[in-house]
KOLSEKE-184743 format. One line per 2 residues: their letters; for each residue x, y, z of C-alpha. Coordinates in pm, 1 decimal. Example, Ala and Ser with C-alpha at 12.3 -4.5 7.8 and 13.67 -1.06 7.14 Angstrom:
AS> 1230.0/-450.0/780.0 | 1367.0/-106.0/714.0
END
This chain:
ML> 11834.5/19286.5/23886.2 | 11573.9/19551.7/23818.9
GL> 11291.3/19306.3/23875.8 | 11433.4/19198.5/24211.2
TV> 11456.8/19559.9/24319.6 | 11090.7/19628.5/24237.1
TL> 10982.7/19318.6/24429.1 | 11169.8/19425.6/24741.8
LA> 11023.3/19775.5/24728.0 | 10672.0/19637.4/24701.5
AL> 10728.5/19412.0/25001.2 | 10858.8/19699.3/25206.6
LA> 10557.9/19914.7/25120.7 | 10316.7/19635.2/25206.0
AP> 10483.2/19554.7/25537.4 | 10325.9/19708.2/25849.4
AP> 10495.5/19998.6/26004.4 | 10692.9/19947.5/26321.6
GT> 10470.4/19936.7/26621.5 | 10157.7/19844.1/26430.4
LD> 10159.8/19472.3/26514.2 | 9970.7/19332.4/26809.5
PT> 10229.9/19146.6/27017.4 | 9973.4/18890.1/27135.6
TG> 9802.1/18810.3/26810.1 | 10055.5/18924.9/26556.9
MP> 9782.2/19112.0/26366.5 | 9842.5/19462.6/26236.1
VD> 9693.4/19746.1/26441.4 | 9597.0/20095.2/26316.0
VQ> 9817.8/20368.9/26433.4 | 9530.5/20613.9/26453.1
QR> 9201.4/20530.0/26626.4 | 8914.4/20495.8/26372.6
AN> 8602.2/20707.4/26422.7 | 8305.4/20523.9/26560.2
PP> 7994.0/20506.0/26334.0 | 7732.6/20773.4/26401.0
PV> 7468.3/20675.4/26651.9 | 7136.6/20560.7/26512.2
EA> 6869.1/20818.9/26574.8 | 6540.2/20644.4/26630.9
RP> 6256.4/20786.7/26420.9 | 5898.3/20770.7/26541.9
AP> 5660.1/20545.4/26358.8 | 5304.0/20669.9/26329.7
GV> 5080.6/20599.2/26621.6 | 4704.3/20559.3/26609.4
NF> 4419.8/20755.8/26757.1 | 4183.8/20481.7/26868.0
GQ> 3867.0/20680.9/26899.3 | 3517.3/20560.2/26833.7
SP> 3451.2/20344.0/26531.1 | 3393.8/20518.5/26195.7
TS> 3027.3/20420.4/26202.7 | 2960.5/20575.3/26542.2
VT> 2717.7/20859.6/26588.2 | 2953.5/21103.7/26753.7
PP> 3296.7/21201.5/26621.7 | 3590.2/21028.0/26789.7
AT> 3772.4/21224.6/27055.8 | 4135.4/21306.0/26985.2
RP> 4376.8/21173.4/27246.6 | 4669.5/21393.9/27353.7
PS> 5007.2/21301.4/27206.4 | 5239.0/21078.3/27404.8
PA> 5501.6/21246.7/27621.7 | 5789.2/21149.0/27393.3
DP> 6084.4/21364.7/27314.2 | 5933.5/21694.8/27189.8
TA> 6232.4/21752.8/26965.3 | 6186.8/21426.9/26777.7
PR> 6018.6/21456.7/26438.4 | 5662.3/21331.9/26422.4
TP> 5436.2/21242.6/26133.6 | 5105.3/21427.4/26072.0
LM> 4899.9/21136.2/26207.7 | 5135.1/21053.5/26494.0
RP> 4913.9/20956.7/26790.3 | 4958.0/20706.5/27072.2
RP> 4803.3/20362.2/27061.5 | 4626.6/20251.9/27378.3
DA> 4787.0/19906.2/27364.4 | 5142.8/20043.3/27347.5
VP> 5377.6/20007.0/27640.6 | 5540.5/20315.2/27793.9
PS> 5793.6/20478.1/27563.7 | 6155.6/20385.3/27597.4
TS> 6410.9/20623.0/27737.4 | 6593.2/20660.6/27409.6
PG> 6507.7/20993.2/27245.2 | 6266.3/20988.5/26955.9
TG> 6144.0/20633.2/27005.1 | 5769.0/20615.6/26930.2
PS> 5521.7/20380.8/27093.8 | 5489.4/20166.3/26783.7
DQ> 5857.4/20073.8/26814.5 | 5769.6/19838.3/27099.5
LP> 5618.9/19586.8/26856.0 | 5836.5/19282.4/26798.4
PG> 6004.5/19273.8/26459.5 | 5806.1/18968.8/26354.4
AP> 5464.3/19098.2/26470.6 | 5197.4/19140.5/26196.8
AP> 5125.2/19490.5/26073.9 | 4808.2/19652.6/26214.0
DP> 4501.5/19692.9/25997.4 | 4518.9/20014.2/25786.5
AT> 4165.6/20118.4/25886.2 | 4259.7/20072.0/26251.5
LY> 4590.1/20246.4/26204.5 | 4428.9/20550.7/26039.3
PL> 4066.6/20588.5/26159.9 | 3835.3/20859.5/26033.0
SF> 3834.9/21186.8/26221.2 | 3458.6/21232.4/26164.2
AA> 3155.2/21016.4/26222.2 | 3024.7/20822.1/25923.3
EE> 2752.2/20573.1/25847.1 | 2720.5/20294.5/25596.5
LS> 2462.2/20351.6/25322.1 | 2369.2/20139.4/25023.4
LS> 2274.1/20292.5/24692.2 | 1915.3/20170.2/24725.9
DV> 1880.0/20342.6/25063.8 | 2018.4/20664.3/24919.0
LK> 1778.1/20656.6/24622.9 | 1478.7/20578.3/24842.0
SA> 1562.4/20863.3/25077.8 | 1608.8/21099.4/24783.0
LD> 1274.9/21012.6/24622.3 | 1088.6/21034.5/24951.4
GN> 1234.8/21369.7/25049.7 | 1296.7/21550.7/24721.4
ID> 1090.5/21870.4/24727.9 | 1114.1/21926.6/24352.6
LR> 957.8/21586.8/24284.6 | 678.7/21664.0/24529.2
NS> 610.4/21991.4/24348.8 | 612.3/21818.5/24011.1
AI> 352.3/21567.5/24135.6 | 134.0/21858.5/24245.3
DI> 179.0/22018.9/23901.2 | 51.7/21698.3/23742.0
AI> -247.9/21701.9/23976.1 | -315.8/22062.9/23873.1
TE> -318.6/21965.3/23506.2 | -561.4/21683.6/23591.5
KQ> -798.1/21944.0/23732.3 | -751.6/22151.5/23418.0
IT> -858.4/21852.1/23209.3 | -1165.6/21810.3/23427.1
AA> -1242.9/22180.6/23390.7 | -1212.0/22156.8/23011.8
LG> -1444.4/21857.0/23003.7 | -1686.1/22055.1/23220.5
AY> -1768.2/22273.7/22921.9 | -1983.1/21983.8/22795.1
DV> -2169.9/21929.6/23119.9 | -2549.6/21930.9/23127.5
FF> -2676.5/22251.0/23286.5 | -3008.5/22276.9/23465.6
LA> -3191.0/22607.3/23405.0 | -3484.5/22745.5/23603.1
GV> -3653.9/23079.1/23660.4 | -3967.0/23250.2/23792.5
TA> -4120.4/23571.3/23658.4 | -4402.6/23778.7/23804.3
SK> -4551.2/24089.9/23649.7 | -4849.6/24319.7/23685.7
AV> -4963.6/24587.2/23442.9 | -5243.9/24848.9/23468.8
TP> -5329.7/25032.8/23143.9 | -5656.7/25231.5/23180.9
QR> -5817.9/25375.7/22870.4 | -5704.4/25726.8/22773.5
GS> -5898.0/25941.3/22530.5 | -6037.2/25763.8/22227.5
QL> -5784.2/25479.8/22245.4 | -5915.2/25134.5/22159.5
TF> -5856.9/24933.5/22469.5 | -5821.8/24557.3/22459.6
NV> -5717.6/24527.1/22824.0 | -5694.4/24765.5/23110.2
GS> -5473.5/24554.4/23332.1 | -5305.8/24216.8/23371.7
HQ> -5096.2/24019.0/23607.5 | -4884.1/23718.6/23522.1
LS> -4681.7/23453.0/23705.4 | -4447.2/23243.0/23495.5
GN> -4197.7/22971.8/23578.8 | -3956.6/22774.5/23363.8
FG> -3703.4/22495.2/23397.4 | -3494.0/22313.2/23147.2
FE> -3161.3/22163.2/23046.7 | -2885.8/22287.8/22821.4
RK> -2570.4/22124.5/22691.9 | -2292.7/22231.4/22461.8
LE> -2221.8/21988.1/22177.7 | -1868.6/21868.2/22094.9
SG> -1934.3/21965.8/21733.8 | -1973.1/22329.8/21837.6
GT> -2347.1/22378.5/21878.3 | -2576.6/22412.7/22176.6
IN> -2898.7/22227.3/22247.9 | -3158.6/22362.3/22491.7
FT> -3481.5/22213.9/22621.7 | -3701.4/22439.8/22836.0
VT> -4049.7/22394.7/22981.2 | -4238.9/22717.3/23057.7
TT> -4560.4/22738.9/23256.2 | -4758.4/23060.8/23268.5
RS> -5068.8/23175.0/23449.5 | -5201.9/23516.1/23354.2
ST> -5516.9/23713.8/23414.4 | -5624.6/23991.8/23176.7
LQ> -5898.5/24254.8/23236.0 | -6071.9/24298.5/22902.7
PL> -6332.6/24575.3/22854.5 | -6674.8/24474.8/22726.2
NI> -6653.3/24760.3/22480.8 | -6311.2/24828.8/22337.8
QN> -6415.2/25190.7/22276.5 | -6554.3/25247.7/22624.9
AA> -6378.4/25073.8/22906.2 | -6620.6/25228.7/23152.9
AG> -6894.0/25003.5/23014.0 | -6751.5/24718.0/23217.6
VR> -6462.0/24471.0/23219.0 | -6426.7/24100.7/23255.4
SL> -6138.3/23886.9/23374.2 | -5992.0/23635.6/23132.2
NL> -5757.8/23374.6/23280.6 | -5491.6/23187.3/23084.7
YM> -5305.0/22867.2/23174.7 | -5023.3/22766.2/22940.3
IS> -4762.2/22489.9/22926.6 | -4497.8/22547.6/22659.8
PS> -4193.2/22320.2/22614.5 | -3935.2/22436.5/22361.0
LT> -3641.1/22268.3/22188.4 | -3370.8/22500.6/22054.5
LT> -3065.0/22399.4/21850.1 | -2788.8/22647.0/21768.5
HP> -2495.2/22528.5/21561.9 | -2211.5/22688.7/21361.3
LL> -2165.3/22565.7/21005.4 | -1818.4/22710.2/20923.8
RN> -1615.1/22885.0/21193.9 | -1601.9/22699.5/21528.2
AG> -1761.1/22392.3/21371.5 | -1606.7/22047.6/21420.0
VR> -1512.3/21816.4/21703.9 | -1136.7/21873.6/21682.5
VN> -1171.3/22250.2/21702.9 | -1414.4/22247.4/21992.5
RA> -1215.0/21990.4/22190.2 | -894.9/22192.0/22151.5
DI> -903.3/22306.8/22514.6 | -936.8/21946.8/22631.6
DR> -650.2/21836.7/22409.8 | -437.1/22125.1/22534.7
AR> -506.3/22028.1/22895.3 | -416.7/21666.0/22828.1
IA> -100.1/21765.3/22647.3 | -16.8/21991.6/22941.3
RT> -48.7/21693.1/23173.1 | 173.3/21486.2/22944.5
QM> 418.8/21774.3/22942.9 | 422.1/21783.7/23322.3
EA> 476.0/21408.1/23335.7 | 769.4/21445.0/23095.3
NQ> 906.5/21728.2/23309.4 | 867.8/21514.7/23620.0
LQ> 1047.6/21225.8/23451.4 | 1326.7/21455.8/23338.6
LA> 1350.2/21608.7/23685.4 | 1356.2/21265.1/23848.0
QT> 1620.8/21139.8/23605.8 | 1833.3/21447.4/23667.8
AI> 1802.8/21403.2/24044.4 | 1875.8/21030.3/24031.9
HD> 2158.4/21092.4/23784.5 | 2323.2/21342.9/24018.4
II> 2270.0/21119.7/24322.6 | 2416.1/20809.7/24157.6
LA> 2718.3/21001.6/24030.2 | 2763.3/21154.8/24375.3
YW> 2743.5/20806.7/24528.1 | 3010.0/20678.4/24288.0
DV> 3222.6/20980.2/24381.8 | 3188.3/20880.2/24746.8
LF> 3280.8/20522.9/24654.3 | 3585.2/20650.5/24467.5
AA> 3688.7/20865.5/24763.6 | 3635.8/20578.4/25009.2
RD> 3836.9/20331.7/24802.4 | 4105.6/20587.9/24735.1
LE> 4127.7/20645.2/25110.2 | 4161.2/20268.9/25161.6
NK> 4444.2/20257.3/24910.1 | 4616.3/20553.0/25073.3
RR> 4577.5/20390.4/25415.8 | 4716.8/20063.2/25284.5
SA> 5012.3/20237.3/25125.4 | 5085.7/20436.2/25443.9
AT> 5046.4/20125.6/25658.3 | 5288.5/19932.9/25436.2
TS> 5542.0/20214.1/25457.7 | 5489.5/20235.2/25834.2
EQ> 5558.4/19863.6/25870.8 | 5866.9/19897.6/25654.4
HR> 5979.9/20189.3/25870.2 | 5941.4/19975.3/26181.1
RV> 6142.0/19687.6/26037.3 | 6419.2/19905.2/25895.7
KA> 6442.9/20086.3/26226.3 | 6501.3/19758.5/26400.8
EV> 6768.8/19669.6/26145.5 | 6931.9/20010.6/26187.8
AA> 6940.3/19954.8/26562.3 | 7107.9/19620.0/26496.1
GR> 7363.3/19782.2/26266.0 | 7247.2/19608.8/25945.8
KS> 7102.1/19922.4/25783.1 | 7216.7/20281.9/25766.7
QL> 7043.7/20590.3/25896.0 | 6997.2/20708.0/25537.4
DL> 6765.6/20415.9/25465.2 | 6554.4/20502.8/25766.4
DT> 6538.1/20870.5/25673.0 | 6430.9/20785.5/25317.5
IY> 6147.5/20564.9/25440.4 | 6044.0/20822.7/25697.6
QS> 6023.1/21092.6/25430.0 | 5802.5/20866.3/25218.6
LV> 5588.4/20783.7/25521.9 | 5521.9/21151.8/25588.5
AR> 5418.6/21203.3/25226.0 | 5185.4/20902.6/25234.8
EN> 5021.1/21009.9/25558.0 | 4968.2/21352.0/25405.4
EV> 4786.2/21178.8/25120.4 | 4572.9/20995.1/25376.9
VL> 4470.2/21328.5/25531.3 | 4380.9/21473.4/25190.6
AE> 4186.8/21159.9/25093.4 | 3996.3/21173.2/25420.7
NT> 3902.9/21535.9/25353.4 | 3790.4/21441.7/25001.3
LL> 3567.3/21166.6/25142.4 | 3400.7/21414.8/25376.8
DR> 3347.1/21664.7/25095.1 | 3193.1/21399.7/24866.6
SL> 2974.4/21276.8/25153.0 | 2837.6/21625.3/25215.2
TL> 2760.0/21664.4/24845.2 | 2571.0/21333.7/24844.5
RQ> 2371.0/21427.7/25153.4 | 2286.1/21761.4/24992.9
FM> 2142.1/21581.2/24689.4 | 1947.8/21359.0/24928.2
GQ> 1783.0/21670.9/25071.5 | 1909.4/21617.9/25427.4
DF> 1938.9/21887.8/25690.5 | 2277.9/21962.0/25847.4
SN> 2173.7/22180.8/26140.9 | 2159.7/21906.4/26405.4
RK> 2328.0/21623.1/26219.7 | 2612.2/21445.3/26397.4
VL> 2695.6/21187.6/26132.9 | 2841.7/21357.8/25826.4
GV> 3043.0/21093.3/25644.8 | 2909.0/20820.0/25418.3
LP> 3066.5/20477.6/25375.3 | 2919.7/20317.7/25061.0
LT> 2796.9/19960.7/25095.0 | 2708.5/19902.3/24730.6
DP> 3014.4/19748.9/24574.0 | 3000.6/19709.5/24195.4
QA> 3264.8/19440.0/24189.3 | 3130.7/19253.5/23887.4
LA> 3169.6/19507.4/23610.7 | 3084.2/19312.2/23299.5
PR> 3138.9/19530.1/22992.7 | 2893.4/19451.4/22715.5
EI> 2877.3/19504.7/22345.8 | 2682.0/19821.2/22266.8
DL> 2483.3/19879.1/21948.4 | 2527.3/20247.8/21882.8
EA> 2236.6/20281.2/21638.5 | 2001.0/20101.2/21877.3
EI> 2103.0/20327.3/22165.6 | 2040.8/20638.6/21954.9
KK> 1695.0/20511.0/21860.4 | 1618.8/20446.4/22226.6
AF> 1725.5/20800.7/22308.3 | 1498.3/20942.9/22035.9
QA> 1202.9/20744.2/22169.8 | 1243.6/20778.3/22545.2
NP> 1466.7/21076.1/22617.4 | 1263.7/21315.4/22837.6
QL> 1409.5/21624.9/22674.7 | 1314.9/21513.0/22324.0
RS> 977.2/21399.2/22447.5 | 912.8/21741.4/22595.6
LE> 995.5/21909.3/22263.8 | 769.7/21671.3/22071.9
IG> 486.0/21744.7/22313.3 | 539.3/22116.9/22256.8
IA> 510.3/22066.1/21879.7 | 186.8/21868.1/21929.0
SR> 44.8/22153.4/22136.9 | 132.9/22405.6/21867.4
RI> -36.0/22190.6/21603.7 | -358.5/22222.4/21800.3
DE> -309.7/22598.4/21801.6 | -254.2/22586.4/21425.7
LV> -581.7/22396.6/21376.7 | -773.1/22652.0/21581.9
AA> -603.1/22944.6/21403.9 | -684.5/22797.7/21061.4
NA> -1048.4/22752.3/21161.6 | -1062.8/23113.3/21279.3
RL> -998.7/23227.7/20920.7 | -1335.2/23085.2/20807.1
PI> -1644.5/23310.3/20788.2 | -1916.0/23281.6/21050.0
LD> -2228.0/23095.6/20942.5 | -2450.8/22998.7/21234.5
FR> -2781.6/22813.3/21217.7 | -3059.0/22836.0/21477.4
FQ> -3372.3/22621.8/21493.8 | -3650.9/22626.6/21754.6
FA> -3964.2/22419.4/21797.7 | -4203.3/22516.6/22080.9
PQ> -4538.5/22339.0/22110.5 | -4774.5/22458.9/22379.5
GR> -5090.7/22365.0/22559.6 | -5326.3/22644.3/22662.3
SI> -5642.4/22671.4/22866.5 | -5836.4/23000.5/22853.0
DQ> -6160.0/23101.2/23024.2 | -6462.6/23044.8/22803.4
IA> -6731.8/23320.7/22814.0 | -7089.9/23206.4/22766.0
NA> -7248.4/23292.6/22432.9 | -7627.2/23268.0/22417.0
DT> -7634.1/23297.5/22038.7 | -7411.5/22991.9/21982.9
GI> -7507.8/22809.8/22296.8 | -7152.8/22792.9/22429.7
PA> -7156.5/22772.4/22808.1 | -6910.0/22950.4/23033.5
KR> -6608.5/22753.7/23142.7 | -6315.6/22825.8/23368.8
AS> -5960.9/22751.6/23252.6 | -5742.2/22512.4/23449.9
WP> -5397.4/22349.3/23447.3 | -5534.0/22000.2/23367.3
EA> -5709.1/22131.7/23060.6 | -5394.1/22314.1/22948.3
FS> -5193.6/21993.9/22982.5 | -5467.8/21800.1/22802.3
NF> -5475.7/22048.8/22515.9 | -5101.1/22003.1/22478.3
FT> -5163.9/21645.8/22354.7 | -5530.6/21642.8/22237.8
AT> -5625.0/21995.2/22156.6 | -5987.8/22046.1/22046.8
DV> -6161.9/22352.3/21928.3 | -6504.7/22390.0/22086.0
AK> -6593.4/22669.9/21848.2 | -6478.7/22456.6/21555.5
VN> -6309.1/22746.7/21386.4 | -5944.9/22638.6/21428.7
FN> -5795.5/22457.2/21131.3 | -5547.9/22254.0/21341.0
TG> -5642.4/22018.2/21620.8 | -5484.5/21713.3/21780.7
PF> -5139.3/21664.1/21937.4 | -4908.4/21962.2/21907.3
AD> -5184.7/22155.8/21743.7 | -5056.2/22475.9/21905.4
FN> -4687.7/22529.4/21830.1 | -4426.5/22776.1/21719.9
IS> -4138.2/22679.9/21489.6 | -3858.8/22906.7/21368.7
GS> -3520.1/22890.2/21197.4 | -3249.2/23142.0/21111.0
LN> -2905.3/23173.7/20947.5 | -2648.0/23436.7/21045.0
FN> -2345.9/23516.1/20824.9 | -2037.3/23722.2/20912.3
FD> -1723.1/23754.7/20701.8 | -1401.6/23949.2/20758.9
IQ> -1317.2/24076.2/20411.7 | -950.0/24159.2/20478.3
GR> -896.1/23893.1/20745.2 | -561.9/24029.4/20858.6
TP> -584.8/23929.4/21222.8 | -679.0/23561.1/21175.9
KA> -435.8/23526.7/20885.4 | -146.4/23673.5/21086.0
NH> -225.2/23449.9/21385.8 | -234.6/23142.8/21164.2
ER> 96.4/23222.6/20996.4 | 255.6/23300.8/21331.5
VI> 160.7/22958.2/21467.2 | 300.8/22792.2/21153.9
LE> 632.9/22970.7/21203.3 | 638.7/22866.3/21568.3
IR> 588.1/22503.1/21465.5 | 872.4/22530.1/21214.9
KA> 1100.0/22678.1/21480.5 | 1005.9/22403.1/21727.3
EY> 1086.2/22138.6/21465.8 | 1429.4/22292.7/21408.7
NL> 1489.2/22293.3/21784.6 | 1389.6/21926.5/21793.2
QK> 1637.0/21846.2/21517.4 | 1909.6/22033.4/21701.3
SQ> 1832.6/21850.1/22026.2 | 1833.7/21517.0/21843.6
QQ> 2174.9/21603.5/21706.5 | 2302.6/21692.9/22052.9
IS> 2153.1/21377.3/22204.4 | 2312.9/21166.5/21930.9
IA> 2652.8/21321.0/22001.1 | 2606.3/21266.6/22374.8
VI> 2510.7/20901.8/22317.7 | 2815.7/20848.5/22095.5
RS> 3040.7/21003.0/22357.3 | 2887.3/20797.0/22636.7
VN> 2920.8/20475.3/22438.1 | 3279.9/20561.0/22352.3
AM> 3349.3/20643.1/22716.9 | 3210.7/20302.3/22816.5
RT> 3427.0/20127.0/22558.5 | 3733.6/20319.4/22668.6
AS> 3666.6/20251.1/23035.9 | 3603.1/19885.0/22954.8
AR> 3944.6/19858.7/22791.2 | 4102.5/20042.8/23082.0
LT> 3943.9/19796.0/23325.3 | 4134.5/19511.4/23164.8
IT> 4457.7/19705.1/23133.6 | 4459.3/19853.1/23482.8
SE> 4366.1/19523.8/23650.3 | 4667.3/19364.9/23481.4
AV> 4880.1/19663.8/23586.4 | 4772.4/19618.5/23950.0
RL> 4856.6/19248.4/23937.0 | 5201.1/19318.1/23796.0
AE> 5265.5/19602.3/24042.9 | 5175.1/19377.1/24336.7
SN> 5404.4/19104.5/24203.6 | 5689.1/19352.4/24153.4
LR> 5643.8/19491.6/24504.0 | 5656.3/19145.4/24660.2
AE> 5969.9/19062.0/24463.7 | 6133.3/19393.8/24553.9
EA> 6055.5/19344.4/24923.9 | 6207.7/18995.1/24906.2
RF> 6524.3/19135.5/24747.7 | 6533.0/19409.0/25010.1
RV> 6517.5/19155.2/25293.4 | 6821.2/18971.1/25159.8
GR> 7011.1/19295.2/25099.5 | 6992.5/19294.1/24721.3
ST> 6776.2/19607.5/24699.3 | 6747.1/19947.7/24860.3
SY> 6470.1/20125.3/25043.8 | 6436.5/20361.5/24751.7
DV> 6360.2/20069.8/24519.4 | 6093.1/19939.7/24755.1
LF> 5936.0/20282.7/24783.5 | 5940.8/20316.4/24405.8
RQ> 5754.4/19986.0/24372.7 | 5504.5/20102.0/24633.2
DE> 5443.6/20418.5/24433.4 | 5393.8/20209.0/24121.6
LA> 5133.3/19996.7/24302.0 | 4955.0/20304.8/24439.1
LA> 4941.7/20458.3/24091.6 | 4814.5/20133.4/23938.7
QF> 4545.1/20103.2/24203.6 | 4440.4/20463.9/24144.5
NA> 4418.6/20408.1/23768.9 | 4217.0/20090.5/23816.9
LS> 3978.3/20265.2/24051.6 | 3944.0/20558.1/23809.4
AQ> 3861.5/20316.9/23526.7 | 3589.0/20151.4/23736.1
ID> 3430.7/20481.3/23833.3 | 3456.4/20616.7/23478.0
YL> 3277.5/20306.2/23349.6 | 3001.6/20349.9/23607.3
RA> 2965.4/20719.6/23526.0 | 2951.1/20652.9/23151.7
TV> 2686.1/20385.4/23213.2 | 2474.5/20629.4/23412.4
EL> 2510.9/20892.6/23139.5 | 2396.5/20648.5/22869.5
QT> 2102.9/20529.2/23081.0 | 1998.7/20890.7/23135.1
LT> 2015.1/20972.6/22764.1 | 1811.4/20666.5/22664.6
GQ> 1553.7/20713.9/22942.0 | 1646.2/20381.9/23106.4
LL> 1791.0/20522.0/23427.7 | 1488.8/20475.0/23655.1
PS> 1395.4/20125.7/23527.8 | 1758.4/20015.9/23554.4
YG> 1756.8/20090.2/23926.8 | 1403.5/19961.7/23988.4
LE> 1247.8/20304.1/24037.6 | 909.5/20430.4/23929.0
LN> 715.9/20752.5/23978.5 | 361.0/20773.3/24099.8
GA> 300.3/21085.7/23891.8 | -52.2/21214.6/23870.3
AG> -203.9/20895.8/24007.0 | -26.8/20945.0/24333.9
AR> -134.4/21309.1/24343.0 | -498.8/21213.9/24292.2
QT> -496.8/20948.7/24561.7 | -336.1/21149.5/24836.3
SS> -341.5/21511.1/24942.6 | 30.4/21511.7/25014.6
PT> 198.2/21338.0/24718.5 | 552.2/21224.5/24763.5
GG> 633.6/21250.4/24395.8 | 795.1/20910.3/24375.8
KY> 802.5/20555.2/24500.2 | 1093.9/20321.9/24541.6
R> 1036.1/19966.0/24433.7
END
């Protein structure tokens, strides 16, 4: 009985109330009218500013926004497309809503063009422009040319010098009192020429030829000049060979060629500085170029992500209009679209900033430049990580690193100073030797007692006596070649007993060498650490390349699967947006890994001195400075 009662009550409760049945169909009808669903508010999809192409010379002109409903929300990059039909009358409907639901999505680069003019540049073009226009490299080439002139000047100390001179004199010395007078007057004309050269061992050799013609007034009586005078002429040819040479201090080839060695080391130092300067410039330019590549690819990824969200917004809007999706789904996608387009704007600004930095390193002028952006053409797609021998890379750095080479050159220069300072502590012992044969011709006065006739002197006789001297009076003990000569030799000694100055200078140079060696050891330690870090960065980036490429592949697969589930109603817009964010993050990580690998490679090439050869670059150096008056400082091969 109780069970029957419960059954009847349930039937009564389930039965429609009186007046709720449709008399024609017999179906129950609601007593109260249900509220209609809220109207679908159309959201604008982003339009496109179709200005000039990104590679044009002048910046694209911004078109005015379409005359849509001013109260409708608009995205940051909302601009009209020229191929869009007039906007519909419904409020908030953007031009891009006129596309059919099945139409393909526009290209991201076309959908979001650059707002500034840009040009495509390859890495080789950038490097060539940098080497041709870098002022610092031009100055370094001139510095090398200056050191070349210093070497020539140092070698000039051992040039052969030509010496010549003329001397004229006249003297009048009349007899005074009881003075014995041998001559009362004379006049003389003398000329000389010769050659002199400094020896690399420290001495000097001189060869001089002197010719003299003199006339002397001799009194007939040396006690009475008034008794008469006679003129006695003299013709003389006298070559002389003089050798001066140190035996202790300043003796030796290495000591006397110290200035030449210093000049050559200075040139090597300038070449090392030029190489270091060039590597630094190329290092900065390549890293700046990879930064531009990163910014350009990041902008492409941001464009692609925004374009995908824009296409999803268009499709969901059509489904909302058809009643298959809710307004909440459209609002969620629109919020994500705004955020993605904001990222596109920021990425575009980053690309411009990186482009300006690259052009600054290239040495370009910005006063009248219309094209500011750079679109990199060099695409390092094939990044093939290699096995790296750490010990071999450190040895390469020790051998070819410009910084270490510069320090080693400085130590070599100080060792020359130490050699000179040690030699300066020796006493001075100089030797001088001179040999001067001569040929003379003197007037012969007649002598009736001996039967010697008078004879006038002449230049031919003086020259003849130089080789075959004869004594007419037969009183000279030496006749024949070089019968008339003068030979002399001398030794000069000088010694600093305390020797404080040369000793202090020598010890100071030794301490400087020791300090330079410690600095070299410290730099080698720093270079080793930098090489280890660069190698480790390459290994890490190499591993990240594999991991991030797999992450991108999986993110793309997940996004395609999520979009398929969304189209059949098994997923939400939030899930699709989440997958899009995952793909954007994976692409960013993959791009960061590529750029980090490239940067680490450049760092290692710079440390090991292989940067310029790796990119096919070479410097003219001093050779280019000698061949041209306006050296460029570098050449691109």
